[in-house]
PDB file as gemmi writes it, atoms N, CA and C in Angstrom:
CRYST1    1.000    1.000    1.000  90.00  90.00  90.00 P 1                      
ATOM      1  N   MET A   1     -11.168  -6.877 -15.714  1.00  0.00           N  
ATOM      2  CA  MET A   1     -10.459  -5.658 -16.202  1.00  0.00           C  
ATOM      3  C   MET A   1     -11.180  -4.711 -14.933  1.00  0.00           C  
ATOM      4  N   LYS A   2     -12.581  -5.612 -14.879  1.00  0.00           N  
ATOM      5  CA  LYS A   2     -13.110  -4.855 -13.065  1.00  0.00           C  
ATOM      6  C   LYS A   2     -11.905  -5.199 -12.116  1.00  0.00           C  
ATOM      7  N   LEU A   3     -11.770  -6.131 -11.511  1.00  0.00           N  
ATOM      8  CA  LEU A   3     -10.613  -6.451 -10.833  1.00  0.00           C  
ATOM      9  C   LEU A   3      -9.302  -5.157 -10.814  1.00  0.00           C  
ATOM     10  N   PHE A   4      -9.050  -5.090 -12.195  1.00  0.00           N  
ATOM     11  CA  PHE A   4      -7.712  -4.250 -12.010  1.00  0.00           C  
ATOM     12  C   PHE A   4      -7.951  -2.977 -11.483  1.00  0.00           C  
ATOM     13  N   LEU A   5      -9.316  -2.584 -12.116  1.00  0.00           N  
ATOM     14  CA  LEU A   5      -9.697  -0.646 -11.783  1.00  0.00           C  
ATOM     15  C   LEU A   5     -10.074  -0.861 -10.664  1.00  0.00           C  
ATOM     16  N   THR A   6     -10.657  -2.167  -9.992  1.00  0.00           N  
ATOM     17  CA  THR A   6     -10.708  -2.082  -8.635  1.00  0.00           C  
ATOM     18  C   THR A   6      -9.569  -1.791  -7.523  1.00  0.00           C  
ATOM     19  N   VAL A   7      -8.829  -2.930  -8.221  1.00  0.00           N  
ATOM     20  CA  VAL A   7      -7.629  -2.610  -7.283  1.00  0.00           C  
ATOM     21  C   VAL A   7      -6.284  -1.416  -7.169  1.00  0.00           C  
ATOM     22  N   PHE A   8      -6.338  -0.946  -8.439  1.00  0.00           N  
ATOM     23  CA  PHE A   8      -5.880   0.477  -9.214  1.00  0.00           C  
ATOM     24  C   PHE A   8      -6.558   1.665  -8.229  1.00  0.00           C  
ATOM     25  N   LEU A   9      -7.767   1.678  -8.754  1.00  0.00           N  
ATOM     26  CA  LEU A   9      -8.491   2.671  -7.736  1.00  0.00           C  
ATOM     27  C   LEU A   9      -8.322   2.857  -6.551  1.00  0.00           C  
ATOM     28  N   THR A  10      -8.435   1.713  -5.758  1.00  0.00           N  
ATOM     29  CA  THR A  10      -8.207   1.441  -4.355  1.00  0.00           C  
ATOM     30  C   THR A  10      -6.739   1.710  -4.024  1.00  0.00           C  
ATOM     31  N   ILE A  11      -5.496   1.099  -4.468  1.00  0.00           N  
ATOM     32  CA  ILE A  11      -3.961   1.479  -4.442  1.00  0.00           C  
ATOM     33  C   ILE A  11      -3.975   3.055  -4.439  1.00  0.00           C  
ATOM     34  N   PHE A  12      -4.468   3.097  -5.360  1.00  0.00           N  
ATOM     35  CA  PHE A  12      -4.396   4.872  -5.812  1.00  0.00           C  
ATOM     36  C   PHE A  12      -5.125   5.844  -4.816  1.00  0.00           C  
ATOM     37  N   LEU A  13      -6.238   5.691  -4.447  1.00  0.00           N  
ATOM     38  CA  LEU A  13      -6.779   6.674  -3.388  1.00  0.00           C  
ATOM     39  C   LEU A  13      -6.295   6.372  -1.978  1.00  0.00           C  
ATOM     40  N   ALA A  14      -5.618   5.280  -1.749  1.00  0.00           N  
ATOM     41  CA  ALA A  14      -4.904   5.118  -0.477  1.00  0.00           C  
ATOM     42  C   ALA A  14      -3.319   6.108  -0.220  1.00  0.00           C  
ATOM     43  N   GLU A  15      -2.847   5.942  -1.408  1.00  0.00           N  
ATOM     44  CA  GLU A  15      -1.807   6.621  -1.320  1.00  0.00           C  
ATOM     45  C   GLU A  15      -1.582   8.142  -1.755  1.00  0.00           C  
ATOM     46  N   ILE A  16      -2.870   8.665  -2.034  1.00  0.00           N  
ATOM     47  CA  ILE A  16      -2.422   9.823  -2.497  1.00  0.00           C  
ATOM     48  C   ILE A  16      -2.139  10.526  -1.393  1.00  0.00           C  
ATOM     49  N   GLY A  17      -1.575  11.532  -0.987  1.00  0.00           N  
ATOM     50  CA  GLY A  17      -1.061  12.654   0.418  1.00  0.00           C  
ATOM     51  C   GLY A  17      -0.291  11.473   1.285  1.00  0.00           C  
ATOM     52  N   ASP A  18       0.159  10.189   0.942  1.00  0.00           N  
ATOM     53  CA  ASP A  18       0.820   9.118   1.623  1.00  0.00           C  
ATOM     54  C   ASP A  18       1.808   9.897   2.170  1.00  0.00           C  
ATOM     55  N   LYS A  19       2.595   9.176   3.038  1.00  0.00           N  
ATOM     56  CA  LYS A  19       4.075   9.470   3.240  1.00  0.00           C  
ATOM     57  C   LYS A  19       5.077   8.940   2.157  1.00  0.00           C  
ATOM     58  N   THR A  20       4.249   8.080   1.483  1.00  0.00           N  
ATOM     59  CA  THR A  20       5.087   7.285   0.284  1.00  0.00           C  
ATOM     60  C   THR A  20       5.156   8.899  -0.766  1.00  0.00           C  
ATOM     61  N   GLN A  21       3.809   9.573  -1.107  1.00  0.00           N  
ATOM     62  CA  GLN A  21       3.973   9.983  -2.120  1.00  0.00           C  
ATOM     63  C   GLN A  21       4.591  11.430  -1.490  1.00  0.00           C  
ATOM     64  N   LEU A  22       4.553  11.723  -0.244  1.00  0.00           N  
ATOM     65  CA  LEU A  22       5.165  13.337   0.055  1.00  0.00           C  
ATOM     66  C   LEU A  22       7.085  12.813   0.147  1.00  0.00           C  
ATOM     67  N   ALA A  23       7.630  11.629   0.827  1.00  0.00           N  
ATOM     68  CA  ALA A  23       8.708  11.308   0.429  1.00  0.00           C  
ATOM     69  C   ALA A  23       9.271  11.913  -1.133  1.00  0.00           C  
ATOM     70  N   THR A  24       8.593  11.075  -1.948  1.00  0.00           N  
ATOM     71  CA  THR A  24       8.993  11.264  -3.407  1.00  0.00           C  
ATOM     72  C   THR A  24       8.564  12.847  -3.726  1.00  0.00           C  
ATOM     73  N   LEU A  25       7.825  13.176  -3.407  1.00  0.00           N  
ATOM     74  CA  LEU A  25       7.720  15.080  -3.138  1.00  0.00           C  
ATOM     75  C   LEU A  25       8.934  15.840  -3.299  1.00  0.00           C  
ATOM     76  N   MET A  26       9.448  15.288  -2.035  1.00  0.00           N  
ATOM     77  CA  MET A  26      10.543  15.791  -1.200  1.00  0.00           C  
ATOM     78  C   MET A  26      11.923  15.756  -2.293  1.00  0.00           C  
ATOM     79  N   PHE A  27      12.326  14.272  -2.543  1.00  0.00           N  
ATOM     80  CA  PHE A  27      13.076  13.753  -3.262  1.00  0.00           C  
ATOM     81  C   PHE A  27      13.133  14.536  -4.838  1.00  0.00           C  
ATOM     82  N   SER A  28      12.425  14.647  -5.319  1.00  0.00           N  
ATOM     83  CA  SER A  28      12.324  15.121  -6.581  1.00  0.00           C  
ATOM     84  C   SER A  28      12.277  16.462  -6.536  1.00  0.00           C  
ATOM     85  N   ALA A  29      12.075  17.496  -5.245  1.00  0.00           N  
ATOM     86  CA  ALA A  29      12.282  18.719  -4.832  1.00  0.00           C  
ATOM     87  C   ALA A  29      13.697  19.108  -4.471  1.00  0.00           C  
ATOM     88  N   GLN A  30      14.319  18.271  -4.493  1.00  0.00           N  
ATOM     89  CA  GLN A  30      15.968  18.037  -3.672  1.00  0.00           C  
ATOM     90  C   GLN A  30      16.746  17.847  -4.969  1.00  0.00           C  
ATOM     91  N   ASN A  31      16.641  17.345  -5.942  1.00  0.00           N  
ATOM     92  CA  ASN A  31      17.171  16.302  -6.878  1.00  0.00           C  
ATOM     93  C   ASN A  31      16.646  16.732  -8.076  1.00  0.00           C  
ATOM     94  N   LYS A  32      17.898  16.935  -9.509  1.00  0.00           N  
ATOM     95  CA  LYS A  32      17.478  17.751 -10.494  1.00  0.00           C  
ATOM     96  C   LYS A  32      16.845  15.688 -11.480  1.00  0.00           C  
ATOM     97  N   SER A  33      17.482  15.036 -11.118  1.00  0.00           N  
ATOM     98  CA  SER A  33      16.880  14.014 -11.906  1.00  0.00           C  
ATOM     99  C   SER A  33      15.738  13.179 -11.868  1.00  0.00           C  
ATOM    100  N   LYS A  34      15.030  13.716 -11.945  1.00  0.00           N  
ATOM    101  CA  LYS A  34      13.251  13.298 -12.087  1.00  0.00           C  
ATOM    102  C   LYS A  34      12.856  12.135 -12.692  1.00  0.00           C  
ATOM    103  N   PHE A  35      13.519  11.802 -13.388  1.00  0.00           N  
ATOM    104  CA  PHE A  35      13.273  10.098 -13.999  1.00  0.00           C  
ATOM    105  C   PHE A  35      13.848   9.375 -13.217  1.00  0.00           C  
ATOM    106  N   LEU A  36      14.681   9.967 -12.734  1.00  0.00           N  
ATOM    107  CA  LEU A  36      15.365   8.315 -11.735  1.00  0.00           C  
ATOM    108  C   LEU A  36      14.792   8.263 -10.632  1.00  0.00           C  
ATOM    109  N   ILE A  37      14.067   9.720  -9.847  1.00  0.00           N  
ATOM    110  CA  ILE A  37      13.374   9.204  -8.508  1.00  0.00           C  
ATOM    111  C   ILE A  37      11.993   8.433  -8.898  1.00  0.00           C  
ATOM    112  N   PHE A  38      11.425   8.794 -10.295  1.00  0.00           N  
ATOM    113  CA  PHE A  38      10.536   8.323 -10.563  1.00  0.00           C  
ATOM    114  C   PHE A  38      10.456   6.718 -11.044  1.00  0.00           C  
ATOM    115  N   LEU A  39      11.574   6.214 -11.192  1.00  0.00           N  
ATOM    116  CA  LEU A  39      12.053   4.498 -11.505  1.00  0.00           C  
ATOM    117  C   LEU A  39      12.165   4.290 -10.292  1.00  0.00           C  
ATOM    118  N   ALA A  40      13.139   4.715  -9.359  1.00  0.00           N  
ATOM    119  CA  ALA A  40      12.943   4.440  -8.038  1.00  0.00           C  
ATOM    120  C   ALA A  40      11.961   4.466  -6.759  1.00  0.00           C  
ATOM    121  N   ALA A  41      10.991   5.070  -7.269  1.00  0.00           N  
ATOM    122  CA  ALA A  41      10.089   5.196  -6.254  1.00  0.00           C  
ATOM    123  C   ALA A  41       9.061   4.141  -7.006  1.00  0.00           C  
ATOM    124  N   SER A  42       8.736   4.053  -7.967  1.00  0.00           N  
ATOM    125  CA  SER A  42       7.984   3.260  -9.162  1.00  0.00           C  
ATOM    126  C   SER A  42       8.822   1.966  -8.163  1.00  0.00           C  
ATOM    127  N   SER A  43       9.845   1.543  -8.578  1.00  0.00           N  
ATOM    128  CA  SER A  43      10.256  -0.183  -8.329  1.00  0.00           C  
ATOM    129  C   SER A  43      10.322   0.115  -6.844  1.00  0.00           C  
ATOM    130  N   ALA A  44      10.249   0.552  -6.158  1.00  0.00           N  
ATOM    131  CA  ALA A  44      10.170   0.074  -4.349  1.00  0.00           C  
ATOM    132  C   ALA A  44       8.713   0.032  -4.467  1.00  0.00           C  
ATOM    133  N   LEU A  45       7.663   0.610  -4.783  1.00  0.00           N  
ATOM    134  CA  LEU A  45       5.917   0.562  -5.060  1.00  0.00           C  
ATOM    135  C   LEU A  45       5.732  -0.687  -5.478  1.00  0.00           C  
ATOM    136  N   VAL A  46       6.489  -1.366  -6.609  1.00  0.00           N  
ATOM    137  CA  VAL A  46       5.960  -2.586  -7.255  1.00  0.00           C  
ATOM    138  C   VAL A  46       6.633  -3.427  -6.248  1.00  0.00           C  
ATOM    139  N   ALA A  47       7.618  -3.762  -5.771  1.00  0.00           N  
ATOM    140  CA  ALA A  47       7.883  -4.500  -4.377  1.00  0.00           C  
ATOM    141  C   ALA A  47       7.647  -4.854  -3.622  1.00  0.00           C  
ATOM    142  N   ALA A  48       7.374  -3.595  -2.988  1.00  0.00           N  
ATOM    143  CA  ALA A  48       5.948  -3.940  -1.724  1.00  0.00           C  
ATOM    144  C   ALA A  48       5.290  -4.250  -2.518  1.00  0.00           C  
ATOM    145  N   ALA A  49       4.312  -3.868  -3.364  1.00  0.00           N  
ATOM    146  CA  ALA A  49       2.987  -4.485  -3.417  1.00  0.00           C  
ATOM    147  C   ALA A  49       3.484  -6.333  -3.752  1.00  0.00           C  
ATOM    148  N   GLY A  50       4.241  -6.660  -4.589  1.00  0.00           N  
ATOM    149  CA  GLY A  50       5.065  -8.186  -4.653  1.00  0.00           C  
ATOM    150  C   GLY A  50       4.946  -8.932  -3.570  1.00  0.00           C  
ATOM    151  N   LEU A  51       5.304  -8.416  -2.124  1.00  0.00           N  
ATOM    152  CA  LEU A  51       5.506  -9.077  -1.350  1.00  0.00           C  
ATOM    153  C   LEU A  51       4.435  -8.588  -0.726  1.00  0.00           C  
ATOM    154  N   GLY A  52       3.163  -8.207  -0.944  1.00  0.00           N  
ATOM    155  CA  GLY A  52       1.741  -8.545  -0.352  1.00  0.00           C  
ATOM    156  C   GLY A  52       1.555  -9.384  -1.085  1.00  0.00           C  
ATOM    157  N   VAL A  53       1.359  -9.038  -2.509  1.00  0.00           N  
ATOM    158  CA  VAL A  53       0.763 -10.586  -3.186  1.00  0.00           C  
ATOM    159  C   VAL A  53       1.184 -11.585  -3.009  1.00  0.00           C  
ATOM    160  N   LEU A  54       2.886 -12.013  -2.511  1.00  0.00           N  
ATOM    161  CA  LEU A  54       3.238 -13.215  -2.087  1.00  0.00           C  
ATOM    162  C   LEU A  54       2.745 -13.740  -1.142  1.00  0.00           C  
ATOM    163  N   ALA A  55       2.506 -12.692  -0.193  1.00  0.00           N  
ATOM    164  CA  ALA A  55       1.910 -12.929   1.491  1.00  0.00           C  
ATOM    165  C   ALA A  55       0.871 -13.099   1.395  1.00  0.00           C  
ATOM    166  N   GLY A  56      -0.294 -12.770   0.399  1.00  0.00           N  
ATOM    167  CA  GLY A  56      -1.502 -13.520   0.358  1.00  0.00           C  
ATOM    168  C   GLY A  56      -1.229 -14.610  -0.324  1.00  0.00           C  
ATOM    169  N   ALA A  57      -0.921 -14.671  -1.193  1.00  0.00           N  
ATOM    170  CA  ALA A  57      -0.938 -16.301  -1.758  1.00  0.00           C  
ATOM    171  C   ALA A  57      -0.359 -17.291  -1.076  1.00  0.00           C  
ATOM    172  N   VAL A  58       0.389 -17.007  -0.161  1.00  0.00           N  
ATOM    173  CA  VAL A  58       0.947 -18.017   1.127  1.00  0.00           C  
ATOM    174  C   VAL A  58      -0.174 -18.135   2.117  1.00  0.00           C  
ATOM    175  N   ILE A  59      -0.686 -17.158   2.669  1.00  0.00           N  
ATOM    176  CA  ILE A  59      -2.018 -17.098   3.855  1.00  0.00           C  
ATOM    177  C   ILE A  59      -3.301 -17.945   3.049  1.00  0.00           C  
ATOM    178  N   GLN A  60      -3.281 -17.751   2.154  1.00  0.00           N  
ATOM    179  CA  GLN A  60      -4.562 -18.299   1.191  1.00  0.00           C  
ATOM    180  C   GLN A  60      -4.441 -19.814   1.555  1.00  0.00           C  
ATOM    181  N   ASN A  61      -3.263 -20.334   1.500  1.00  0.00           N  
ATOM    182  CA  ASN A  61      -2.660 -21.969   1.188  1.00  0.00           C  
ATOM    183  C   ASN A  61      -3.275 -22.420   2.639  1.00  0.00           C  
ATOM    184  N   TYR A  62      -3.630 -21.253   4.258  1.00  0.00           N  
ATOM    185  CA  TYR A  62      -3.522 -21.813   5.558  1.00  0.00           C  
ATOM    186  C   TYR A  62      -4.246 -21.364   6.006  1.00  0.00           C  
ATOM    187  N   LEU A  63      -5.424 -20.125   5.746  1.00  0.00           N  
ATOM    188  CA  LEU A  63      -6.294 -19.907   5.957  1.00  0.00           C  
ATOM    189  C   LEU A  63      -7.806 -19.616   5.212  1.00  0.00           C  
ATOM    190  N   PRO A  64      -9.122 -20.074   5.521  1.00  0.00           N  
ATOM    191  CA  PRO A  64      -9.700 -20.039   4.905  1.00  0.00           C  
ATOM    192  C   PRO A  64     -10.268 -18.307   4.972  1.00  0.00           C  
ATOM    193  N   LEU A  65     -10.780 -17.606   3.945  1.00  0.00           N  
ATOM    194  CA  LEU A  65     -10.653 -16.565   2.652  1.00  0.00           C  
ATOM    195  C   LEU A  65     -11.681 -16.151   4.358  1.00  0.00           C  
ATOM    196  N   LYS A  66     -12.506 -16.746   4.781  1.00  0.00           N  
ATOM    197  CA  LYS A  66     -13.416 -16.011   5.863  1.00  0.00           C  
ATOM    198  C   LYS A  66     -12.576 -15.350   6.984  1.00  0.00           C  
ATOM    199  N   TYR A  67     -11.898 -16.058   6.968  1.00  0.00           N  
ATOM    200  CA  TYR A  67     -10.873 -15.648   8.690  1.00  0.00           C  
ATOM    201  C   TYR A  67      -9.499 -14.339   7.995  1.00  0.00           C  
ATOM    202  N   ILE A  68      -9.288 -14.699   6.580  1.00  0.00           N  
ATOM    203  CA  ILE A  68      -8.472 -13.799   6.149  1.00  0.00           C  
ATOM    204  C   ILE A  68      -9.225 -12.323   5.981  1.00  0.00           C  
ATOM    205  N   ARG A  69     -10.538 -12.010   5.567  1.00  0.00           N  
ATOM    206  CA  ARG A  69     -11.487 -11.262   5.611  1.00  0.00           C  
ATOM    207  C   ARG A  69     -11.711 -10.391   6.825  1.00  0.00           C  
ATOM    208  N   LEU A  70     -11.713 -11.607   7.774  1.00  0.00           N  
ATOM    209  CA  LEU A  70     -11.942 -10.787   9.456  1.00  0.00           C  
ATOM    210  C   LEU A  70     -11.204 -10.557   9.777  1.00  0.00           C  
ATOM    211  N   ALA A  71      -9.656 -10.918   9.703  1.00  0.00           N  
ATOM    212  CA  ALA A  71      -8.549 -10.090  10.256  1.00  0.00           C  
ATOM    213  C   ALA A  71      -7.672  -8.872  10.024  1.00  0.00           C  
ATOM    214  N   GLY A  72      -8.214  -8.940   8.140  1.00  0.00           N  
ATOM    215  CA  GLY A  72      -8.167  -7.659   7.222  1.00  0.00           C  
ATOM    216  C   GLY A  72      -9.049  -6.726   7.929  1.00  0.00           C  
ATOM    217  N   GLY A  73     -10.440  -6.998   8.088  1.00  0.00           N  
ATOM    218  CA  GLY A  73     -11.380  -5.806   8.679  1.00  0.00           C  
ATOM    219  C   GLY A  73     -10.873  -5.383   9.936  1.00  0.00           C  
ATOM    220  N   PHE A  74     -10.558  -6.970  11.267  1.00  0.00           N  
ATOM    221  CA  PHE A  74     -10.050  -5.911  12.408  1.00  0.00           C  
ATOM    222  C   PHE A  74      -8.574  -5.216  12.183  1.00  0.00           C  
ATOM    223  N   LEU A  75      -7.722  -5.781  11.326  1.00  0.00           N  
ATOM    224  CA  LEU A  75      -6.518  -4.583  11.723  1.00  0.00           C  
ATOM    225  C   LEU A  75      -7.061  -3.126  10.904  1.00  0.00           C  
ATOM    226  N   PHE A  76      -7.776  -3.378  10.186  1.00  0.00           N  
ATOM    227  CA  PHE A  76      -8.089  -1.611   9.519  1.00  0.00           C  
ATOM    228  C   PHE A  76      -9.045  -0.891  10.971  1.00  0.00           C  
ATOM    229  N   ILE A  77     -10.042  -1.699  11.662  1.00  0.00           N  
ATOM    230  CA  ILE A  77     -10.473  -0.976  12.618  1.00  0.00           C  
ATOM    231  C   ILE A  77      -9.549  -0.364  13.444  1.00  0.00           C  
ATOM    232  N   VAL A  78      -8.630  -1.524  14.036  1.00  0.00           N  
ATOM    233  CA  VAL A  78      -7.427  -1.266  15.005  1.00  0.00           C  
ATOM    234  C   VAL A  78      -6.261  -0.029  14.760  1.00  0.00           C  
ATOM    235  N   LEU A  79      -6.063   0.007  13.082  1.00  0.00           N  
ATOM    236  CA  LEU A  79      -5.442   1.147  12.719  1.00  0.00           C  
ATOM    237  C   LEU A  79      -6.509   2.230  12.645  1.00  0.00           C  
ATOM    238  N   GLY A  80      -7.437   2.158  12.540  1.00  0.00           N  
ATOM    239  CA  GLY A  80      -8.276   3.354  12.541  1.00  0.00           C  
ATOM    240  C   GLY A  80      -8.448   4.140  13.860  1.00  0.00           C  
ATOM    241  N   ILE A  81      -8.466   3.258  14.698  1.00  0.00           N  
ATOM    242  CA  ILE A  81      -8.692   3.597  16.126  1.00  0.00           C  
ATOM    243  C   ILE A  81      -6.936   4.374  16.858  1.00  0.00           C  
ATOM    244  N   LEU A  82      -6.134   3.655  16.159  1.00  0.00           N  
ATOM    245  CA  LEU A  82      -5.033   3.901  16.437  1.00  0.00           C  
ATOM    246  C   LEU A  82      -4.542   5.621  16.181  1.00  0.00           C  
ATOM    247  N   MET A  83      -5.260   5.704  14.915  1.00  0.00           N  
ATOM    248  CA  MET A  83      -4.820   6.607  14.264  1.00  0.00           C  
ATOM    249  C   MET A  83      -5.612   7.921  14.897  1.00  0.00           C  
ATOM    250  N   LEU A  84      -7.036   7.507  15.024  1.00  0.00           N  
ATOM    251  CA  LEU A  84      -7.811   8.632  15.685  1.00  0.00           C  
ATOM    252  C   LEU A  84      -7.564   9.563  17.141  1.00  0.00           C  
ATOM    253  N   VAL A  85      -6.864   8.107  18.029  1.00  0.00           N  
ATOM    254  CA  VAL A  85      -6.667   9.050  19.406  1.00  0.00           C  
ATOM    255  C   VAL A  85      -4.845   9.259  19.326  1.00  0.00           C  
ATOM    256  N   GLY A  86      -4.608   8.921  17.823  1.00  0.00           N  
ATOM    257  CA  GLY A  86      -3.003   9.885  17.616  1.00  0.00           C  
ATOM    258  C   GLY A  86      -1.649   8.881  18.438  1.00  0.00           C  
ATOM    259  N   LYS A  87      -2.169   7.509  18.364  1.00  0.00           N  
ATOM    260  CA  LYS A  87      -0.648   6.501  18.735  1.00  0.00           C  
ATOM    261  C   LYS A  87      -0.444   5.451  17.374  1.00  0.00           C  
ATOM    262  N   PHE A  88      -0.658   6.248  16.121  1.00  0.00           N  
ATOM    263  CA  PHE A  88      -0.502   5.615  15.233  1.00  0.00           C  
ATOM    264  C   PHE A  88       0.334   7.150  14.063  1.00  0.00           C  
TER     265      PHE A  88                                                      
END                                                                             
């Protein structure tokens, strides 16, 4: 249960105010079929998360966890810097 809550809260907080949420908001404001928009947006997020889990499962077979964590940390730092300077 701890893993579930950790993943849920991390992804939930990362997505608040994100482009995905804003796009969903715009679709919902422009269309009457709110439930269909909810289903489509949810399905897209599940598919994207599934690809992430699949990629992680494949990568873990080829790289030690230490290198995966280093690469993830490096990527977050680079993306953060790019966002700060307005290049991303």
